[in-house]
Backbone as XML, in Angstrom:
<?xml version="1.0"?>
<chain id="A" units="angstrom">
  <residue number="1" name="MET">
    <atom name="N" x="273.687" y="-11.874" z="24.471"/>
    <atom name="CA" x="273.871" y="-12.173" z="25.878"/>
    <atom name="C" x="274.738" y="-11.126" z="26.560"/>
  </residue>
  <residue number="2" name="LYS">
    <atom name="N" x="275.077" y="-10.098" z="25.838"/>
    <atom name="CA" x="275.818" y="-8.961" z="26.391"/>
    <atom name="C" x="277.214" y="-9.320" z="26.887"/>
  </residue>
  <residue number="3" name="ASN">
    <atom name="N" x="277.858" y="-10.261" z="26.190"/>
    <atom name="CA" x="279.272" y="-10.583" z="26.417"/>
    <atom name="C" x="279.603" y="-10.998" z="27.852"/>
  </residue>
  <residue number="4" name="PRO">
    <atom name="N" x="278.902" y="-11.989" z="28.406"/>
    <atom name="CA" x="279.220" y="-12.411" z="29.782"/>
    <atom name="C" x="280.496" y="-13.244" z="29.815"/>
  </residue>
  <residue number="5" name="ARG">
    <atom name="N" x="281.088" y="-13.339" z="30.962"/>
    <atom name="CA" x="282.232" y="-14.239" z="31.149"/>
    <atom name="C" x="281.673" y="-15.659" z="31.144"/>
  </residue>
  <residue number="6" name="ALA">
    <atom name="N" x="282.390" y="-16.578" z="30.551"/>
    <atom name="CA" x="281.925" y="-17.962" z="30.429"/>
    <atom name="C" x="281.556" y="-18.557" z="31.778"/>
  </residue>
  <residue number="7" name="GLU">
    <atom name="N" x="282.343" y="-18.254" z="32.790"/>
    <atom name="CA" x="282.095" y="-18.834" z="34.111"/>
    <atom name="C" x="280.788" y="-18.366" z="34.740"/>
  </residue>
  <residue number="8" name="ASN">
    <atom name="N" x="280.205" y="-17.282" z="34.193"/>
    <atom name="CA" x="278.962" y="-16.743" z="34.747"/>
    <atom name="C" x="277.720" y="-17.124" z="33.948"/>
  </residue>
  <residue number="9" name="ILE">
    <atom name="N" x="277.892" y="-17.818" z="32.821"/>
    <atom name="CA" x="276.746" y="-18.146" z="31.969"/>
    <atom name="C" x="275.910" y="-19.247" z="32.613"/>
  </residue>
  <residue number="10" name="LYS">
    <atom name="N" x="274.605" y="-18.976" z="32.672"/>
    <atom name="CA" x="273.646" y="-19.961" z="33.182"/>
    <atom name="C" x="272.685" y="-20.314" z="32.046"/>
  </residue>
  <residue number="11" name="SER">
    <atom name="N" x="271.998" y="-21.432" z="32.193"/>
    <atom name="CA" x="271.012" y="-21.839" z="31.185"/>
    <atom name="C" x="270.003" y="-20.731" z="30.937"/>
  </residue>
  <residue number="12" name="SER">
    <atom name="N" x="269.567" y="-20.087" z="32.004"/>
    <atom name="CA" x="268.562" y="-19.028" z="31.878"/>
    <atom name="C" x="269.074" y="-17.843" z="31.059"/>
  </residue>
  <residue number="13" name="ASP">
    <atom name="N" x="270.383" y="-17.597" z="31.077"/>
    <atom name="CA" x="270.933" y="-16.505" z="30.273"/>
    <atom name="C" x="270.690" y="-16.771" z="28.783"/>
  </residue>
  <residue number="14" name="PHE">
    <atom name="N" x="270.934" y="-18.017" z="28.384"/>
    <atom name="CA" x="270.735" y="-18.324" z="26.962"/>
    <atom name="C" x="269.253" y="-18.330" z="26.605"/>
  </residue>
  <residue number="15" name="THR">
    <atom name="N" x="268.399" y="-18.873" z="27.471"/>
    <atom name="CA" x="266.970" y="-18.888" z="27.142"/>
    <atom name="C" x="266.397" y="-17.468" z="27.092"/>
  </residue>
  <residue number="16" name="ASN">
    <atom name="N" x="266.864" y="-16.584" z="27.954"/>
    <atom name="CA" x="266.437" y="-15.177" z="27.888"/>
    <atom name="C" x="266.912" y="-14.523" z="26.600"/>
  </residue>
  <residue number="17" name="TYR">
    <atom name="N" x="268.167" y="-14.788" z="26.242"/>
    <atom name="CA" x="268.736" y="-14.265" z="24.992"/>
    <atom name="C" x="267.923" y="-14.767" z="23.802"/>
  </residue>
  <residue number="18" name="ARG">
    <atom name="N" x="267.601" y="-16.059" z="23.819"/>
    <atom name="CA" x="266.843" y="-16.676" z="22.732"/>
    <atom name="C" x="265.474" y="-16.009" z="22.591"/>
  </residue>
  <residue number="19" name="ASN">
    <atom name="N" x="264.810" y="-15.778" z="23.707"/>
    <atom name="CA" x="263.493" y="-15.133" z="23.671"/>
    <atom name="C" x="263.566" y="-13.718" z="23.124"/>
  </residue>
  <residue number="20" name="GLU">
    <atom name="N" x="264.596" y="-12.987" z="23.507"/>
    <atom name="CA" x="264.771" y="-11.626" z="22.979"/>
    <atom name="C" x="265.030" y="-11.652" z="21.474"/>
  </residue>
  <residue number="21" name="CYS">
    <atom name="N" x="265.824" y="-12.608" z="21.028"/>
    <atom name="CA" x="266.087" y="-12.738" z="19.588"/>
    <atom name="C" x="264.800" y="-13.019" z="18.824"/>
  </residue>
  <residue number="22" name="LEU">
    <atom name="N" x="263.989" y="-13.924" z="19.349"/>
    <atom name="CA" x="262.722" y="-14.254" z="18.690"/>
    <atom name="C" x="261.821" y="-13.032" z="18.586"/>
  </residue>
  <residue number="23" name="LYS">
    <atom name="N" x="261.806" y="-12.205" z="19.625"/>
    <atom name="CA" x="260.978" y="-10.995" z="19.623"/>
    <atom name="C" x="261.416" y="-10.013" z="18.545"/>
  </residue>
  <residue number="24" name="THR">
    <atom name="N" x="262.716" y="-9.994" z="18.241"/>
    <atom name="CA" x="263.229" y="-9.045" z="17.246"/>
    <atom name="C" x="263.220" y="-9.616" z="15.835"/>
  </residue>
  <residue number="25" name="GLY">
    <atom name="N" x="262.690" y="-10.838" z="15.681"/>
    <atom name="CA" x="262.549" y="-11.402" z="14.335"/>
    <atom name="C" x="263.645" y="-12.342" z="13.894"/>
  </residue>
  <residue number="26" name="VAL">
    <atom name="N" x="264.571" y="-12.664" z="14.770"/>
    <atom name="CA" x="265.615" y="-13.633" z="14.411"/>
    <atom name="C" x="264.943" y="-14.991" z="14.266"/>
  </residue>
  <residue number="27" name="GLY">
    <atom name="N" x="265.298" y="-15.721" z="13.219"/>
    <atom name="CA" x="264.668" y="-17.003" z="12.936"/>
    <atom name="C" x="265.104" y="-18.105" z="13.885"/>
  </residue>
  <residue number="28" name="ALA">
    <atom name="N" x="264.215" y="-19.072" z="14.066"/>
    <atom name="CA" x="264.485" y="-20.204" z="14.949"/>
    <atom name="C" x="265.707" y="-20.996" z="14.484"/>
  </residue>
  <residue number="29" name="ASN">
    <atom name="N" x="265.877" y="-21.134" z="13.184"/>
    <atom name="CA" x="267.028" y="-21.879" z="12.666"/>
    <atom name="C" x="268.339" y="-21.190" z="13.030"/>
  </residue>
  <residue number="30" name="THR">
    <atom name="N" x="268.365" y="-19.868" z="12.930"/>
    <atom name="CA" x="269.563" y="-19.099" z="13.299"/>
    <atom name="C" x="269.863" y="-19.268" z="14.784"/>
  </residue>
  <residue number="31" name="ILE">
    <atom name="N" x="268.830" y="-19.190" z="15.603"/>
    <atom name="CA" x="269.017" y="-19.344" z="17.046"/>
    <atom name="C" x="269.511" y="-20.748" z="17.373"/>
  </residue>
  <residue number="32" name="ASN">
    <atom name="N" x="268.979" y="-21.749" z="16.691"/>
    <atom name="CA" x="269.441" y="-23.121" z="16.912"/>
    <atom name="C" x="270.912" y="-23.285" z="16.533"/>
  </residue>
  <residue number="33" name="HIS">
    <atom name="N" x="271.336" y="-22.600" z="15.473"/>
    <atom name="CA" x="272.748" y="-22.653" z="15.103"/>
    <atom name="C" x="273.611" y="-22.017" z="16.194"/>
  </residue>
  <residue number="34" name="GLU">
    <atom name="N" x="273.191" y="-20.877" z="16.712"/>
    <atom name="CA" x="273.944" y="-20.226" z="17.788"/>
    <atom name="C" x="274.010" y="-21.131" z="19.018"/>
  </residue>
  <residue number="35" name="HIS">
    <atom name="N" x="272.912" y="-21.802" z="19.312"/>
    <atom name="CA" x="272.865" y="-22.740" z="20.431"/>
    <atom name="C" x="273.896" y="-23.859" z="20.217"/>
  </residue>
  <residue number="36" name="THR">
    <atom name="N" x="273.917" y="-24.399" z="19.010"/>
    <atom name="CA" x="274.868" y="-25.462" z="18.682"/>
    <atom name="C" x="276.311" y="-24.981" z="18.828"/>
  </residue>
  <residue number="37" name="TYR">
    <atom name="N" x="276.604" y="-23.781" z="18.332"/>
    <atom name="CA" x="277.966" y="-23.243" z="18.415"/>
    <atom name="C" x="278.393" y="-23.026" z="19.867"/>
  </residue>
  <residue number="38" name="LEU">
    <atom name="N" x="277.498" y="-22.439" z="20.651"/>
    <atom name="CA" x="277.827" y="-22.184" z="22.047"/>
    <atom name="C" x="278.055" y="-23.498" z="22.796"/>
  </residue>
  <residue number="39" name="SER">
    <atom name="N" x="277.212" y="-24.467" z="22.554"/>
    <atom name="CA" x="277.365" y="-25.765" z="23.196"/>
    <atom name="C" x="278.688" y="-26.418" z="22.783"/>
  </residue>
  <residue number="40" name="ALA">
    <atom name="N" x="279.029" y="-26.299" z="21.509"/>
    <atom name="CA" x="280.271" y="-26.885" z="21.003"/>
    <atom name="C" x="281.500" y="-26.251" z="21.664"/>
  </residue>
  <residue number="41" name="ILE">
    <atom name="N" x="281.426" y="-24.962" z="21.934"/>
    <atom name="CA" x="282.545" y="-24.289" z="22.603"/>
    <atom name="C" x="282.766" y="-24.892" z="23.986"/>
  </residue>
  <residue number="42" name="PHE">
    <atom name="N" x="281.697" y="-25.036" z="24.754"/>
    <atom name="CA" x="281.840" y="-25.610" z="26.099"/>
    <atom name="C" x="282.282" y="-27.078" z="26.029"/>
  </residue>
  <residue number="43" name="ASN">
    <atom name="N" x="281.769" y="-27.815" z="25.063"/>
    <atom name="CA" x="282.183" y="-29.214" z="24.909"/>
    <atom name="C" x="283.669" y="-29.315" z="24.589"/>
  </residue>
  <residue number="44" name="GLU">
    <atom name="N" x="284.151" y="-28.442" z="23.730"/>
    <atom name="CA" x="285.575" y="-28.475" z="23.368"/>
    <atom name="C" x="286.441" y="-28.042" z="24.546"/>
  </residue>
  <residue number="45" name="LEU">
    <atom name="N" x="286.023" y="-27.023" z="25.264"/>
    <atom name="CA" x="286.772" y="-26.603" z="26.451"/>
    <atom name="C" x="286.843" y="-27.734" z="27.480"/>
  </residue>
  <residue number="46" name="THR">
    <atom name="N" x="285.738" y="-28.472" z="27.629"/>
    <atom name="CA" x="285.729" y="-29.627" z="28.535"/>
    <atom name="C" x="286.706" y="-30.686" z="28.041"/>
  </residue>
  <residue number="47" name="ARG">
    <atom name="N" x="286.673" y="-30.936" z="26.738"/>
    <atom name="CA" x="287.535" y="-31.974" z="26.154"/>
    <atom name="C" x="289.018" y="-31.686" z="26.372"/>
  </residue>
  <residue number="48" name="ILE">
    <atom name="N" x="289.396" y="-30.424" z="26.257"/>
    <atom name="CA" x="290.817" y="-30.086" z="26.417"/>
    <atom name="C" x="291.194" y="-29.771" z="27.863"/>
  </residue>
  <residue number="49" name="GLY">
    <atom name="N" x="290.237" y="-29.946" z="28.767"/>
    <atom name="CA" x="290.520" y="-29.783" z="30.185"/>
    <atom name="C" x="290.491" y="-28.366" z="30.710"/>
  </residue>
  <residue number="50" name="GLU">
    <atom name="N" x="289.934" y="-27.444" z="29.944"/>
    <atom name="CA" x="289.879" y="-26.045" z="30.366"/>
    <atom name="C" x="288.562" y="-25.678" z="31.034"/>
  </residue>
  <residue number="51" name="TRP">
    <atom name="N" x="287.594" y="-26.590" z="31.026"/>
    <atom name="CA" x="286.292" y="-26.310" z="31.615"/>
    <atom name="C" x="285.898" y="-27.494" z="32.478"/>
  </residue>
  <residue number="52" name="LYS">
    <atom name="N" x="285.633" y="-27.252" z="33.748"/>
    <atom name="CA" x="285.311" y="-28.321" z="34.692"/>
    <atom name="C" x="283.824" y="-28.374" z="35.039"/>
  </residue>
  <residue number="53" name="LYS">
    <atom name="N" x="283.118" y="-27.284" z="34.782"/>
    <atom name="CA" x="281.696" y="-27.227" z="35.110"/>
    <atom name="C" x="280.883" y="-27.929" z="34.028"/>
  </residue>
  <residue number="54" name="GLU">
    <atom name="N" x="279.574" y="-28.023" z="34.285"/>
    <atom name="CA" x="278.654" y="-28.581" z="33.294"/>
    <atom name="C" x="278.449" y="-27.575" z="32.165"/>
  </residue>
  <residue number="55" name="ASN">
    <atom name="N" x="278.206" y="-28.078" z="30.963"/>
    <atom name="CA" x="277.875" y="-27.225" z="29.832"/>
    <atom name="C" x="276.531" y="-26.550" z="30.128"/>
  </residue>
  <residue number="56" name="PRO">
    <atom name="N" x="276.505" y="-25.222" z="30.244"/>
    <atom name="CA" x="275.279" y="-24.542" z="30.673"/>
    <atom name="C" x="274.130" y="-24.600" z="29.669"/>
  </residue>
  <residue number="57" name="VAL">
    <atom name="N" x="274.399" y="-24.918" z="28.412"/>
    <atom name="CA" x="273.322" y="-24.960" z="27.419"/>
    <atom name="C" x="273.009" y="-26.387" z="26.955"/>
  </residue>
  <residue number="58" name="ALA">
    <atom name="N" x="273.680" y="-27.373" z="27.531"/>
    <atom name="CA" x="273.524" y="-28.752" z="27.068"/>
    <atom name="C" x="272.116" y="-29.293" z="27.257"/>
  </residue>
  <residue number="59" name="LYS">
    <atom name="N" x="271.437" y="-28.899" z="28.307"/>
    <atom name="CA" x="270.116" y="-29.461" z="28.595"/>
    <atom name="C" x="268.960" y="-28.640" z="28.029"/>
  </residue>
  <residue number="60" name="ILE">
    <atom name="N" x="269.289" y="-27.540" z="27.368"/>
    <atom name="CA" x="268.248" y="-26.709" z="26.761"/>
    <atom name="C" x="267.849" y="-27.335" z="25.431"/>
  </residue>
  <residue number="61" name="ARG">
    <atom name="N" x="266.560" y="-27.482" z="25.229"/>
    <atom name="CA" x="266.083" y="-28.038" z="23.965"/>
    <atom name="C" x="266.138" y="-26.974" z="22.879"/>
  </residue>
  <residue number="62" name="LYS">
    <atom name="N" x="266.433" y="-27.425" z="21.694"/>
    <atom name="CA" x="266.427" y="-26.508" z="20.559"/>
    <atom name="C" x="264.992" y="-26.199" z="20.171"/>
  </residue>
  <residue number="63" name="LEU">
    <atom name="N" x="264.830" y="-25.099" z="19.471"/>
    <atom name="CA" x="263.505" y="-24.694" z="19.013"/>
    <atom name="C" x="263.030" y="-25.622" z="17.908"/>
  </residue>
  <residue number="64" name="LYS">
    <atom name="N" x="261.737" y="-25.925" z="17.911"/>
    <atom name="CA" x="261.174" y="-26.745" z="16.848"/>
    <atom name="C" x="261.064" y="-25.900" z="15.589"/>
  </residue>
  <residue number="65" name="LEU">
    <atom name="N" x="261.382" y="-26.524" z="14.473"/>
    <atom name="CA" x="261.296" y="-25.847" z="13.187"/>
    <atom name="C" x="260.144" y="-26.438" z="12.390"/>
  </residue>
  <residue number="66" name="ASP">
    <atom name="N" x="259.425" y="-25.587" z="11.688"/>
    <atom name="CA" x="258.383" y="-26.080" z="10.797"/>
    <atom name="C" x="259.057" y="-26.758" z="9.616"/>
  </residue>
  <residue number="67" name="GLU">
    <atom name="N" x="258.706" y="-28.023" z="9.404"/>
    <atom name="CA" x="259.287" y="-28.733" z="8.274"/>
    <atom name="C" x="258.556" y="-28.330" z="7.005"/>
  </residue>
  <residue number="68" name="GLN">
    <atom name="N" x="259.341" y="-27.982" z="6.007"/>
    <atom name="CA" x="258.781" y="-27.595" z="4.725"/>
    <atom name="C" x="258.541" y="-28.856" z="3.896"/>
  </residue>
  <residue number="69" name="GLU">
    <atom name="N" x="257.348" y="-28.959" z="3.354"/>
    <atom name="CA" x="257.028" y="-30.111" z="2.524"/>
    <atom name="C" x="257.737" y="-29.980" z="1.186"/>
  </residue>
  <residue number="70" name="LEU">
    <atom name="N" x="258.367" y="-31.070" z="0.748"/>
    <atom name="CA" x="259.036" y="-31.051" z="-0.542"/>
    <atom name="C" x="258.008" y="-31.148" z="-1.655"/>
  </residue>
  <residue number="71" name="THR">
    <atom name="N" x="258.250" y="-30.411" z="-2.704"/>
    <atom name="CA" x="257.397" y="-30.510" z="-3.888"/>
    <atom name="C" x="258.275" y="-30.817" z="-5.084"/>
  </residue>
  <residue number="72" name="PHE">
    <atom name="N" x="257.685" y="-31.398" z="-6.072"/>
    <atom name="CA" x="258.421" y="-31.794" z="-7.258"/>
    <atom name="C" x="257.715" y="-31.261" z="-8.491"/>
  </residue>
  <residue number="73" name="LEU">
    <atom name="N" x="258.480" y="-31.089" z="-9.548"/>
    <atom name="CA" x="257.895" y="-30.661" z="-10.807"/>
    <atom name="C" x="257.167" y="-31.837" z="-11.447"/>
  </residue>
  <residue number="74" name="THR">
    <atom name="N" x="256.072" y="-31.520" z="-12.107"/>
    <atom name="CA" x="255.378" y="-32.553" z="-12.871"/>
    <atom name="C" x="256.144" y="-32.787" z="-14.170"/>
  </residue>
  <residue number="75" name="SER">
    <atom name="N" x="255.811" y="-33.837" z="-14.883"/>
    <atom name="CA" x="256.485" y="-34.125" z="-16.158"/>
    <atom name="C" x="256.316" y="-32.972" z="-17.138"/>
  </residue>
  <residue number="76" name="SER">
    <atom name="N" x="255.120" y="-32.404" z="-17.207"/>
    <atom name="CA" x="254.896" y="-31.293" z="-18.141"/>
    <atom name="C" x="255.681" y="-30.042" z="-17.713"/>
  </residue>
  <residue number="77" name="GLN">
    <atom name="N" x="255.816" y="-29.822" z="-16.397"/>
    <atom name="CA" x="256.604" y="-28.679" z="-15.911"/>
    <atom name="C" x="258.087" y="-28.874" z="-16.241"/>
  </residue>
  <residue number="78" name="ILE">
    <atom name="N" x="258.555" y="-30.092" z="-16.171"/>
    <atom name="CA" x="259.957" y="-30.380" z="-16.507"/>
    <atom name="C" x="260.203" y="-30.080" z="-17.975"/>
  </residue>
  <residue number="79" name="LEU">
    <atom name="N" x="259.302" y="-30.542" z="-18.833"/>
    <atom name="CA" x="259.456" y="-30.279" z="-20.275"/>
    <atom name="C" x="259.422" y="-28.789" z="-20.575"/>
  </residue>
  <residue number="80" name="GLU">
    <atom name="N" x="258.527" y="-28.077" z="-19.908"/>
    <atom name="CA" x="258.426" y="-26.630" z="-20.093"/>
    <atom name="C" x="259.712" y="-25.935" z="-19.647"/>
  </residue>
  <residue number="81" name="LEU">
    <atom name="N" x="260.243" y="-26.354" z="-18.510"/>
    <atom name="CA" x="261.490" y="-25.781" z="-18.007"/>
    <atom name="C" x="262.633" y="-26.020" z="-18.987"/>
  </residue>
  <residue number="82" name="LEU">
    <atom name="N" x="262.744" y="-27.239" z="-19.487"/>
    <atom name="CA" x="263.829" y="-27.556" z="-20.421"/>
    <atom name="C" x="263.706" y="-26.753" z="-21.716"/>
  </residue>
  <residue number="83" name="GLU">
    <atom name="N" x="262.473" y="-26.564" z="-22.195"/>
    <atom name="CA" x="262.267" y="-25.759" z="-23.404"/>
    <atom name="C" x="262.701" y="-24.317" z="-23.172"/>
  </residue>
  <residue number="84" name="GLU">
    <atom name="N" x="262.369" y="-23.769" z="-22.015"/>
    <atom name="CA" x="262.772" y="-22.392" z="-21.689"/>
    <atom name="C" x="264.289" y="-22.286" z="-21.591"/>
  </residue>
  <residue number="85" name="LEU">
    <atom name="N" x="264.914" y="-23.301" z="-21.009"/>
    <atom name="CA" x="266.365" y="-23.271" z="-20.860"/>
    <atom name="C" x="267.072" y="-23.391" z="-22.204"/>
  </residue>
  <residue number="86" name="LYS">
    <atom name="N" x="266.480" y="-24.077" z="-23.147"/>
    <atom name="CA" x="267.056" y="-24.160" z="-24.494"/>
    <atom name="C" x="267.138" y="-22.778" z="-25.124"/>
  </residue>
  <residue number="87" name="LEU">
    <atom name="N" x="266.183" y="-21.930" z="-24.798"/>
    <atom name="CA" x="266.126" y="-20.574" z="-25.364"/>
    <atom name="C" x="267.014" y="-19.585" z="-24.608"/>
  </residue>
  <residue number="88" name="SER">
    <atom name="N" x="267.536" y="-20.005" z="-23.496"/>
    <atom name="CA" x="268.333" y="-19.128" z="-22.644"/>
    <atom name="C" x="269.644" y="-18.746" z="-23.322"/>
  </residue>
  <residue number="89" name="LYS">
    <atom name="N" x="270.122" y="-17.546" z="-22.995"/>
    <atom name="CA" x="271.427" y="-17.096" z="-23.499"/>
    <atom name="C" x="272.553" y="-17.926" z="-22.891"/>
  </residue>
  <residue number="90" name="GLU">
    <atom name="N" x="272.299" y="-18.468" z="-21.726"/>
    <atom name="CA" x="273.288" y="-19.300" z="-21.043"/>
    <atom name="C" x="273.053" y="-20.756" z="-21.453"/>
  </residue>
  <residue number="91" name="SER">
    <atom name="N" x="273.722" y="-21.182" z="-22.504"/>
    <atom name="CA" x="273.459" y="-22.519" z="-23.043"/>
    <atom name="C" x="273.835" y="-23.631" z="-22.052"/>
  </residue>
  <residue number="92" name="ASP">
    <atom name="N" x="274.724" y="-23.358" z="-21.152"/>
    <atom name="CA" x="275.121" y="-24.383" z="-20.183"/>
    <atom name="C" x="273.979" y="-24.740" z="-19.235"/>
  </residue>
  <residue number="93" name="CYS">
    <atom name="N" x="273.077" y="-23.793" z="-18.996"/>
    <atom name="CA" x="271.965" y="-24.041" z="-18.066"/>
    <atom name="C" x="271.158" y="-25.263" z="-18.495"/>
  </residue>
  <residue number="94" name="TYR">
    <atom name="N" x="270.882" y="-25.357" z="-19.763"/>
    <atom name="CA" x="270.095" y="-26.491" z="-20.272"/>
    <atom name="C" x="270.815" y="-27.801" z="-19.990"/>
  </residue>
  <residue number="95" name="HIS">
    <atom name="N" x="272.091" y="-27.853" z="-20.331"/>
    <atom name="CA" x="272.854" y="-29.104" z="-20.159"/>
    <atom name="C" x="273.039" y="-29.459" z="-18.678"/>
  </residue>
  <residue number="96" name="ILE">
    <atom name="N" x="273.299" y="-28.470" z="-17.868"/>
    <atom name="CA" x="273.471" y="-28.715" z="-16.418"/>
    <atom name="C" x="272.155" y="-29.219" z="-15.817"/>
  </residue>
  <residue number="97" name="THR">
    <atom name="N" x="271.040" y="-28.638" z="-16.227"/>
    <atom name="CA" x="269.744" y="-29.061" z="-15.713"/>
    <atom name="C" x="269.425" y="-30.481" z="-16.159"/>
  </residue>
  <residue number="98" name="ARG">
    <atom name="N" x="269.757" y="-30.831" z="-17.365"/>
    <atom name="CA" x="269.517" y="-32.207" z="-17.838"/>
    <atom name="C" x="270.309" y="-33.215" z="-17.038"/>
  </residue>
  <residue number="99" name="ILE">
    <atom name="N" x="271.512" y="-32.842" z="-16.669"/>
    <atom name="CA" x="272.354" y="-33.770" z="-15.888"/>
    <atom name="C" x="271.747" y="-33.954" z="-14.510"/>
  </residue>
</chain>
């Protein structure tokens, strides 16, 4: 956002910044974290009485993230993994995995 003064930040400044980040390959999750941090700063300033205006990023929706489907090992894959870990030089790996 090119280091603007807080009093000059508008919602459009953050959405423009977000779009530029997306164009350069910054991930949606990273941008959502930055959005959360920036919003938290304004919320805290409001809480301590240092900010009287509205939070400029409060009404901006976060980017949707593709949810990754969880997968699990099959019983045979678990047995194979444990057998490989038994052969490992790091004997703790087997015990930690069993736990």
